[in-house]
N, C-alpha and C positions, 0 to 999 in steps of 0.2 A: 447680458449676464455672463459671468465667467463660467466656462464649462468645467465642472469638477472632474478631476482625474485622480490617478494615484498620487500625483505630486501634491494635491490638496491634503491628502492624509500624511504625506511625507513631511509636511510643514511642521507637524507636531511629533515627528518620529524621534526627536531628541529627548522627549520626556522619558524619565527613568522608569524602569519596571518597579512596581510596588513590591517592597520587601515583605515576605510573608511573616505574620506574627508568630507562627509556629510552623515547623517543618510540614509541608504539604497541606497546611490548613487554609491557605489563602490562594485563590487563583491569581496567577501572574499574567498580565496582559500588556503588550506594548502600547505606548501612547497613540500610535498611528491607528490602532484598532479601537481602543477605548474612546477616542475622540470623535468617532464617526457620527454619533447622534447630534453633536453640536457643530461639527465642521462640514457635514455633507447636507445639501439641500434635501428637503423632505421628498421631493419628486425622485431624486436619485436613490434615496433609501427605499422608497416604494418599489422602484424598478428592481433593485437588488433582491428584495424579499419576494417579489412576484416571480423573478427568475428561478429562485430556489423553492418556490411553492410554499412559502412560510408566512404569507401575509396574515392569515388568521392567527397563527401562533405568536407572531412577533410584533405586530403593530403596537401592542401595549407593553412589550417586554424588551424593546430595543435598548432601554437605559438600565435594565436590571443588571446587578452585579453578579448574578448567579450563572449557572451553566446555560440556562435557557437564553438569557440575554446575550451571553458571549457567542452562542451559536448564531443568534440573529445578526450580530455585528460582523461575524466572520462571513456570513452569506453576502452582506453588502460589500464588504472588503473584497471578496472574490469577484464580484460583479464589476467593481471599479477597476480592478486589475485587467479584466478582460477588455475593458473599453480602451485601454491604452495601446496605441500602435507601436510596434517594436521596429523603429526606423533608424536607430543609432545605438552605439554601445552604451550610452547613458540610460537609455530605456531598458536595455538588458540588465544593467545594474539595479535599476529600480524594481524590475520584476524579480530578480534574484533576492533582493532585500525583502520584498513582500513575502516571498516563499519562506525565507529564513525566519521572519517574524511569526508566520503561521506555524512553522515547525516548533519554535520555542513555546508558542502558546499550547500546541498539542502536547508537548512534554510536561507542561504545567498541569494540563487537564488530566493526563494519565496518572499523575501522582497525587491528584487532589483528593483529600480525604477530610472533609469538615467534621468537627466534633459532633454536630447534629446533622444527620443526613435526612434530607427531605424525601418524601415518597417519590419513587421513580428515579432516585439518584443514579443508579447504574445505567439506565437507558439514556438519561440526559447526558451523562458523562460520555457514553459511547457516541451519541449524536453530535455533541460539541467537538469531540476529538475527530470524528469523521469530517465535519465541516472545516476544521483547521487543516487537516491533511489534504482535503480537496483543493484548497488554495495552492499548496505545493505541487500536487499532481497536475493541476491545470497549467501552472507556470511551466512545469517541466514539459508538458505536451506542446505548449506554444513555442518554447525555445528549441525543442527537438524537431519541430516540423515548420520551420520558417518558410514563407512562400518563395516561389521561384523568383529570381531577380533580386533577392536580398543582398545588400552590399557585403563584400567579403569581410569587412571589419566587424559588421554586426554578427555574421555567422561565426567568426572566430571568437568573439566575446561570448556568444551563446554556448559554443562548444566548451570554452574554458569554465563557464559557470556550471555546466552539467557534469563534466567528466572528473575522474580521479577519486581518490579517497576523500570523503567529506564533501564531495560535489553534490549538486542538487539531485541528480539521479539516485544516488545512494540514499540520501537523506529522505527523499520523498518515498522511496520504497520502504525504508525502515518505518516511516510514519504510518504508511498504509498497513504494514504488517502489525503494528501495535493496535491499530483500529480493529483488525480481525481478532486479536487477543481479547480486547475489551468486549467484543460482541459475543464471545464464547458462552458466557453464563446466561445470555438473553434468549428468549424464545423467538428467534427470527425465522421468517419463512425461508424456504429453500431458494427462492429467487433473490432474496436479500443477501443470503450467504454467498450465493453464486456471484452477485455483483461485487461484493467485497473481495472475493478471491480473484475475480477478473481484473481488479485494479492492479494486482500483482502480476498475474500471468500475462496479461495483454501487453505489459511494458517490459517483460523479460526480467523482472526483479529477481535477484539472487541467483541468476543463471550464469554459469561460467561460459560466456559466449565463445571463448577460444576453443572450447571443447565441441561446440555445436557447429562452428563454421565449416562449411564444405567448400573445398577448393578443387578446381580442375587440375588434373595432373598429379604429380607427387607419387610416392611409393605405393600408396594403396590402389592407385589406378592400374597398376601392373599386376595385381593379384589375380589369380584365376581360381575357379572351382571353389572348393571348401575354404581355402585361405581367404578368398574374397568375402564369403559369407561371414566368416569369423571376424574379419576386420569391420564389416558393416555392423555386426552385433556389438562389438566393443565400443564403437562410436555411439550407437544407440544406448548402450548401457550407461555410459557417462552422461549422455543427454537426459535420460530418464531420471537418473539420480539427482541431477541438478534441478530438474523440473520439480521433483518431489520435495526438495529442500524449500522451494518457494511456497509449497502448499502444506508444509509440515504442521503449521499452526492448527490445521483442521483435525490433526490427530491428538491434539492436546487433551481433549475430553476423554479419549480412550485411555491415554496414559494415566490421567488422574484417577480414573475409575477402576481400571483393571490391571495396572502394572504396579507392582510393589517395588521396594528398594532393591531387592535381589532377584525376584522372579515374578512371573505372571500369576495373578491371583486366580483367574479362571480363564484357561486357555481358549475354550470354546467361545465364551462371551467376548473376550478380548479380540479374537480373530474376527468375529462378526462385526464388532464395532469398527475395527480398522478397515476391513474390506468394504463395509458399507460406505465409508468415506472415500476410499481410494477408487471405487467403481464409479464415483461421480466425476472423476478427473478425466481430462482428455489430453493425453500425452502428445508431444509433437508427432505429426504424421509424415510418412514418406512412402510414395508410391513404389510398390514392388518389394518393400522390405519384408523379410520373413517375420512370422510371429517371434517376438523376442521375450525371453524370460529374464527378469531383473530382480535382484535381491535388494529390497529397500530397507533402510534402517527405520525402525519404529521407535526404539528406545535403546539405551545402552545395553548391549549384548542381546538385543532382540530384533529380529528381521522378519520380513514377510516376502514370500515369492509372488511375483506378479507377472502375468503374461500379457503383453501389449501387442495389438494387431497393427497392421500397416496404417490404418486410419486413425490411430491414436487411442482407440477404445480399449478398455481393459477386458480381456477375454476370460481371465480367471484370476483369482486372488487366494493366496493361502498355499500351504500352511504357514503358521508362525514357526520360526526357528531361532537358533542361537542358545547361548548358555542360560538366558533368563526364561526360556520356554521349558515347562516341565515335560 
């Protein structure tokens, strides 16, 4: 029996995307994903659903054209991608193409708004989008951590696929960020919210790594006394602000509820909302670093003071400041 791999799905990748009948009214899905129920053996489909813990939800839904069916096919698609060994540059290209297909699918899901929404539309939309982005995140992780002894040509191809504007790293991070946004209106548990945010922070999404990099030597190593402490805090300040940008979507609910076009509606409640979210964060830690106060942007003309300890925990949060604060 021929072992099904990503190339089996790639055989139908040339199929065109279905053109939506009306803007955002029809889910767009690449042929390589849509063809899974008829191109992939049932045993492989079962393996993919089992790996994603979707057997009960998906066995009867794998052919469905709705969000539930798409989520099921994406789970199988991701499992097929994981099965392929990355041993040559062509394998890197296939992995990259699979991630790009999933990202396009996620973009379609994010804007999908049928005329008649079924019960649970918001949750199904979030879950399908999460499944699409997981394909891209998993491909990113595999290309970013190739095993020791990988040929230089493969490593170079992987680096090219990941880096730069429009590269897979940026695209996967943006996809995961949009999943967080779709999850905002839902009543998710704290562990679910934490897992979503971890997809961003664990990969360093949206961080300016040039500001975080620490190098031996250089001008800062010759600073002494108070000048040295100031230099360290300036570096921490930039690092914390970049970290906050990656988690800013968590503050969206606070802005929507308590921040008006020109000023805060209720300063006490806005500060409570913002600080409750920020106190869940764990900023980058550094042994021996003094407690650092950073002024984080919450909204246009609105900031909040946050004190971060050496272990990355928030020691205090507040008050709100800026022109928008009464």
